[in-house]
C-alpha positions in Angstrom: 106.8 30.0 30.2 106.1 32.9 27.5 108.9 34.8 26.6 108.7 37.8 24.3 110.9 39.5 21.8 111.3 43.0 24.0 109.0 44.6 26.9 106.9 46.0 24.4 106.1 43.0 22.3 103.3 40.0 23.0 101.3 41.9 25.6 97.6 40.7 24.8 99.3 37.1 24.1 100.7 36.9 27.5 97.6 38.4 28.9 95.4 36.2 27.3 97.7 32.7 27.8 98.2 34.3 31.9 94.5 34.7 32.5 93.5 33.2 35.5 97.1 31.9 36.5 100.1 33.4 38.3 101.8 35.7 36.3 105.7 36.2 37.0 107.4 39.0 35.2 110.9 39.4 35.0 112.6 42.3 32.7 115.6 44.0 32.5 116.7 46.0 35.4 117.6 49.3 33.3 113.5 50.2 33.8 114.3 53.0 36.4 116.3 55.2 33.9 114.4 53.7 30.3 111.1 55.9 30.3 110.5 53.3 27.4 111.0 50.3 29.1 108.8 51.6 32.3 106.5 52.6 30.1 105.7 49.3 28.5 105.7 48.0 31.8 102.2 49.6 33.2 101.3 49.0 30.0 101.5 45.4 30.2 100.1 46.2 33.5 97.4 47.9 32.8 95.8 45.1 30.2 96.2 42.7 32.9 94.5 44.9 35.3 91.6 45.3 32.8 91.4 41.4 31.6 91.2 40.2 35.3 90.6 42.9 37.4 92.5 43.9 41.2 92.3 40.2 42.1 94.5 39.2 39.2 97.3 41.9 39.0 97.9 42.0 42.9 97.4 38.9 43.9 98.9 36.7 41.5 101.1 39.2 39.4 104.5 39.2 41.0 107.6 41.1 40.1 111.0 39.3 39.4 114.4 41.4 41.1 117.7 40.3 41.1 121.0 42.5 42.0 121.8 45.4 39.6 125.1 44.0 38.7 123.3 42.4 35.4 120.9 43.7 33.6 118.7 40.5 32.4 117.2 37.7 34.4 118.9 35.3 31.6 122.5 37.3 33.0 121.4 37.2 36.6 120.6 32.9 36.4 123.7 32.6 34.9 125.8 34.5 37.4 123.8 32.4 40.4 122.3 35.9 41.8 119.2 35.3 44.0 115.8 36.2 42.1 113.4 37.6 43.8 109.6 37.8 43.7 107.6 41.1 44.9 104.2 42.5 45.0 102.7 45.0 42.3 102.6 47.8 45.4 106.2 46.8 46.7 107.4 47.0 43.5 105.7 50.3 42.8 107.0 51.2 46.8 110.3 50.7 45.5 110.3 53.0 42.5 112.0 56.7 42.8 109.3 59.8 42.8 110.1 60.2 38.8 109.2 56.7 37.8 106.0 56.2 40.4 104.8 59.9 38.4 105.4 58.3 34.9 103.6 54.9 36.3 100.4 57.0 37.3 101.2 59.2 34.0 100.7 56.1 31.9 98.1 54.4 34.1 96.3 57.2 33.2 96.2 57.0 29.4 93.2 56.4 27.3 94.1 52.7 26.1 
């Protein structure tokens, strides 16, 4: 388990420690309404992609999701909500068009 102080923290550490390992990402449910959170998620995914290629990001990186009743995974676990693993393509498909556009924009930014 690697816990960061926020979605924008420790990206390089997370990628380095999880290299060649499965990675389950859990971040607050407000990413569809909070552009800053979504940007940081995409930056982390992009860093993982560049560090390990498409094999790591598409086969061993999953997003954890839960009901919108709770914002954070800690609250979701405490409430006994079901936690689901979804693939990156399924996560992208779950985003509305504005969020998908932001994902494309951030992915294309020079790092």
